[in-house]
C-alpha positions as CSV (number, residue, x, y, z in Angstrom):
1,M,-41.9,-45.2,-18.6
2,H,-44.9,-42.4,-19.0
3,L,-44.0,-41.4,-15.4
4,R,-40.6,-41.1,-15.9
5,E,-40.6,-39.0,-18.8
6,T,-43.2,-36.9,-16.9
7,L,-41.0,-36.5,-14.2
8,L,-38.3,-35.7,-16.4
9,N,-39.9,-33.1,-18.4
10,L,-41.1,-31.6,-15.1
11,A,-37.4,-31.2,-13.9
12,I,-36.4,-29.7,-17.2
13,T,-39.1,-27.2,-16.8
14,C,-38.0,-26.1,-13.2
15,V,-34.5,-25.7,-14.4
16,L,-35.8,-23.6,-17.3
17,V,-37.7,-21.6,-15.2
18,L,-34.8,-20.9,-12.6
19,I,-32.7,-19.8,-15.2
20,V,-35.3,-17.3,-16.4
21,V,-35.7,-15.9,-12.8
22,L,-31.7,-15.5,-12.4
23,V,-31.2,-13.9,-15.8
24,A,-34.2,-11.3,-15.0
25,I,-32.4,-10.6,-11.5
26,L,-29.4,-10.0,-13.0
27,L,-30.7,-7.8,-15.6
28,R,-32.4,-5.8,-12.9
29,E,-29.4,-5.2,-11.1
30,S,-27.5,-4.1,-13.9
31,R,-29.8,-1.6,-14.7
32,P,-28.2,2.2,-14.1
33,G,-31.4,3.3,-11.8
34,S,-30.9,0.2,-9.6
35,V,-27.6,1.0,-8.6
36,P,-27.2,3.0,-5.3
37,T,-25.8,6.4,-6.2
38,A,-22.6,7.6,-4.4
39,I,-22.9,10.9,-2.3
40,P,-19.9,12.7,-3.4
41,V,-17.7,13.6,-0.5
42,N,-16.6,17.1,-0.3
43,Q,-13.0,16.7,-0.9
44,A,-12.2,20.4,-1.3
45,G,-8.8,21.5,-0.2
46,V,-7.7,18.3,0.7
47,P,-4.1,18.0,-0.4
48,G,-3.0,14.9,-1.8
49,G,-5.2,12.0,-3.2
50,G,-4.0,8.9,-4.9
51,A,-4.4,6.4,-7.3
52,G,-8.2,5.9,-6.1
53,F,-9.0,9.8,-5.9
54,M,-12.7,10.2,-6.7
55,E,-13.0,12.8,-9.1
56,T,-15.4,15.1,-7.5
57,G,-15.8,19.1,-7.4
58,H,-15.4,21.5,-10.3
59,A,-15.6,20.9,-14.0
60,V,-12.6,22.5,-16.0
61,E,-13.7,25.6,-17.8
62,P,-12.3,26.7,-21.0
63,N,-11.8,30.1,-19.9
64,F,-10.7,31.6,-16.5
65,V,-13.5,32.8,-14.1
66,A,-12.7,35.5,-11.8
67,F,-13.5,35.5,-7.7
68,P,-13.0,38.7,-6.4
69,G,-13.0,39.6,-2.9
70,A,-11.5,36.0,-1.6
71,Q,-10.2,35.4,1.7
72,F,-7.2,33.6,2.8
73,V,-7.2,30.8,5.1
74,E,-4.7,29.8,7.8
75,S,-3.8,26.4,7.5
76,R,-0.6,24.2,8.9
77,S,-0.3,22.8,5.2
78,N,-0.3,26.2,3.3
79,E,2.9,26.7,1.1
80,P,3.8,30.0,-0.5
81,D,2.6,28.8,-4.0
82,A,-0.2,26.4,-2.8
83,F,-2.8,27.7,-0.2
84,R,-6.3,27.4,1.2
85,V,-8.8,30.4,0.2
86,K,-12.3,30.8,1.2
87,I,-14.8,31.7,-1.9
88,G,-18.2,32.4,-0.4
89,S,-19.0,29.3,1.9
90,E,-16.6,27.1,0.0
91,E,-12.8,26.3,0.7
92,N,-10.2,24.9,-1.9
93,V,-6.4,24.7,-1.9
94,F,-5.2,26.6,-5.1
95,V,-1.8,26.2,-6.4
96,L,0.0,28.8,-8.6
97,Y,0.7,28.3,-12.2
98,F,4.1,29.2,-13.9
99,V,6.3,29.2,-10.5
100,D,7.4,26.9,-7.8
101,A,8.1,28.5,-4.7
102,L,10.6,27.6,-2.1
103,E,9.3,24.6,0.3
104,A,8.2,26.0,3.8
105,S,8.7,22.7,5.4
106,W,10.3,19.6,5.4
107,T,7.5,17.4,3.9
108,H,9.4,16.8,0.6
109,P,12.7,16.4,1.1
110,Q,13.9,15.6,-2.4
111,L,12.1,18.7,-3.6
112,V,14.0,20.6,-1.0
113,A,17.4,19.6,-1.9
114,A,16.4,20.3,-5.7
115,Q,15.8,23.8,-5.0
116,A,18.8,24.2,-2.9
117,K,20.9,23.2,-6.1
118,W,19.1,25.4,-8.3
119,F,19.3,28.7,-6.2
120,G,22.9,28.5,-6.3
121,N,24.1,25.3,-4.1
122,V,22.5,27.1,-0.8
123,S,22.1,24.7,1.8
124,N,18.5,22.7,2.4
125,E,17.8,24.5,5.9
126,T,18.4,27.9,3.8
127,V,15.5,26.8,1.6
128,V,13.3,25.9,4.4
129,E,13.9,28.7,6.6
130,T,13.7,31.6,3.5
131,G,10.3,29.2,2.5
132,Q,8.9,30.0,5.9
133,V,9.6,33.8,5.3
134,A,8.0,33.4,2.1
135,M,5.1,31.6,3.7
136,N,4.7,34.6,6.3
137,Y,5.3,37.3,3.7
138,V,2.3,35.6,1.4
139,A,-0.1,34.9,4.3
140,N,0.3,38.8,5.7
141,L,-0.1,40.1,2.1
142,L,-3.4,38.0,1.3
143,K,-5.1,39.0,4.8
144,S,-4.1,42.9,4.4
145,K,-4.9,43.3,0.7
146,T,-7.7,42.5,-1.4
147,F,-7.3,39.6,-4.2
148,T,-8.9,37.9,-6.7
149,V,-8.7,34.2,-7.8
150,L,-8.4,33.3,-11.7
151,T,-9.0,29.8,-12.2
152,R,-10.1,27.3,-15.1
153,W,-10.8,24.6,-12.1
154,E,-7.9,22.8,-13.9
155,R,-6.9,20.2,-11.2
156,M,-3.5,19.1,-10.1
157,T,-2.9,15.1,-11.3
158,N,-4.4,12.7,-8.2
159,S,-5.2,15.9,-6.1
160,S,-8.3,18.1,-5.2
161,R,-6.2,21.2,-5.3
162,Y,-6.9,23.6,-8.1
163,Y,-4.4,25.6,-10.3
164,A,-4.9,29.4,-10.2
165,L,-3.3,32.9,-10.9
166,I,-3.6,35.0,-7.8
167,S,-4.4,39.3,-8.8
168,V,-3.4,41.2,-5.7
169,E,-3.9,44.8,-5.3
170,N,-0.7,45.1,-3.6
171,E,-0.7,49.0,-4.5
172,P,-3.8,51.1,-4.5
173,G,-5.0,51.0,-7.9
174,K,-2.1,48.8,-8.9
175,R,-2.6,44.7,-9.2
176,A,-0.1,42.1,-9.7
177,Y,0.2,38.4,-10.0
178,L,1.4,36.9,-7.0
179,S,3.8,34.9,-8.9
180,D,5.4,37.9,-10.1
181,L,5.7,39.1,-6.6
182,L,7.1,35.7,-5.2
183,M,10.1,36.2,-8.4
184,R,10.8,40.0,-7.4
185,K,11.3,38.9,-3.6
186,G,13.6,35.9,-4.6
187,Y,11.2,33.2,-3.2
188,A,10.6,31.3,-6.2
189,R,11.7,29.8,-9.5
190,V,10.1,29.4,-13.0
191,E,8.9,25.9,-12.8
192,G,5.7,24.0,-13.0
193,V,2.2,23.8,-14.9
194,T,1.6,26.8,-17.5
195,T,-1.6,27.8,-19.1
196,F,-2.8,30.7,-21.5
197,M,-3.2,34.1,-20.1
198,P,-7.1,35.3,-18.9
199,S,-8.8,37.3,-21.5
200,D,-7.9,40.9,-20.3
201,D,-4.4,40.1,-20.1
202,H,-3.1,40.3,-23.8
203,R,0.3,38.6,-23.1
204,S,1.2,35.4,-24.7
205,T,2.4,32.8,-22.3
206,E,5.9,32.9,-23.7
207,D,6.0,36.6,-22.9
208,Y,4.9,36.4,-19.7
209,M,7.3,33.7,-18.7
210,L,10.2,35.7,-19.9
211,E,9.0,38.6,-17.8
212,L,9.2,36.0,-15.0
213,R,12.8,35.0,-16.3
214,D,13.8,38.8,-15.8
215,L,12.0,39.0,-12.5
216,S,14.2,36.3,-11.4
217,K,17.6,37.5,-12.8
218,Q,16.8,40.7,-11.1
219,A,16.2,39.4,-7.8
220,R,19.2,37.4,-8.1
221,Q,21.6,40.3,-8.9
222,Q,20.0,42.2,-6.0
223,K,20.5,39.3,-3.3
224,Q,16.8,39.2,-3.0
225,G,15.1,36.3,-0.6
226,V,17.4,32.8,-0.9
227,W,19.9,34.6,-3.2
228,A,20.9,36.5,-0.6
229,S,22.6,33.0,0.7
230,A,23.7,32.2,-2.8
231,P,27.7,31.8,-3.3
232,S,28.5,34.7,-5.4
233,K,30.1,33.4,-8.8
């Protein structure tokens, strides 16, 4: 009987030791320092993303930061209001605040159809064809003129694209936002994400949007861009 009690106690002791060892291993593995650190993948400029998109890149700034001397980068995925830009050694895709420019491809047919309806029921083909003209306009403008990227590094949902205002010296000593120029040309509508204005622009968001709508009315009256194909009322 004494031997049976001894063996039972020994078995209980072994089980307790095993439990203690397992608990110690689990605690060690759960420490932050023991978890392998994921190496951030450079997602800059990659459009899209998805539900599992890993948040990397720049943190949102409370105010606009300016990057003069930026460079336009040719890319097959560029659109008139969303295109690749090089700042120093880094490339990102920036999307314009305030405006939705004509689609330059058939990648998003539902958006093409929505734009066709909005711009006076023009054809879908007219939207894409004029969008390609708009894309060429933007590319030639930004490759020939100096421009500044104004961004807060606010990112599109589930995307690595950042919102920005693009300030272009379209005439010597005169600057304008690219969104203004697209509206004047009849290449865009007032739509999309808004923001407060940079500190050196004393207009309110509401005042600026009213100005953009006025530019849209002028472009329509003058039959600029896509409005040239819109049925007369």
